[in-house]
C-alpha angles and dihedrals in degrees: 000000000000091000092052091050091050092052092049093053092044095051090047089056091049090050091052088047089055091051090050090051092053092046090049090051092051091046092050090051089050091050093050094043094050092045092052093045092050093049093046096046094046092044091053090062090060092217117166120201113247121263140169116007088004088066099039093060092058127090114269096256093049092046093051092050091053103040096086090059097041113146097358125121114262102244106130135069093244092055090047091054092046092048092047097044102035107028110027093034091046091055093046090051091049093049092051093045091054089063102032106054094270096312123120117244132215124223091252092052093048091047094051093045092046094051092046094052093042091051092049093051090047092052093047115070088186095055111145122235088249091059091047091049092049091052090048092049093053092046089049091050089050088055092047093049091048092053092042095051092047092053092044089052092051093049093046092049085055090049091051091049090049090050090053087054092052091049089049090053091051091047089050091054091049091049092051093048091047091049091051091050093050092045089054093047089046093051092047089049094051092050090049092048090051091050092047091050091049093051090048094050091048094048113111117255112247112251122229112244 
């Protein structure tokens, strides 16, 4: 009875190990596929990480976040996030601050301000050139922020996709380690079950008094 129970537990462990091996294989495939896709899609954009003067003009925190990637092709999720959060966003903030007394501006704020000033100019035949230029500047900022946010969103989607690939790779390693552990336990259990069965078969049969 003990030997049969040991075999049942051991084969269950072997079965679970097989499931983990399959899962590990699929997760490895996902990790490789995502990594290849991220690299291909980013490389196709032909973006080079900023360096030199393009870095020195940035705030200290943004410059420090980008320095390790300076001059390299943007082809990884980490580079995409750094470029989106510390280069594109920094320029968007600087453009907004130039028109808004040093304060950064969101797309919605620039859009509302641009429409307001444009409407005021349109309703005022005596609008000065300075008023027209201000309205144009805010509408131009609106367009810049729209394009900047769009590009940031695409880059951050790529970063999120790359992160999923990294998680899949870690999960694959865990699956393979778990499968190896269960296979080892299963093998030990089957050996123990065999020895138990042998001892039971060789035990003397009790004699009737």
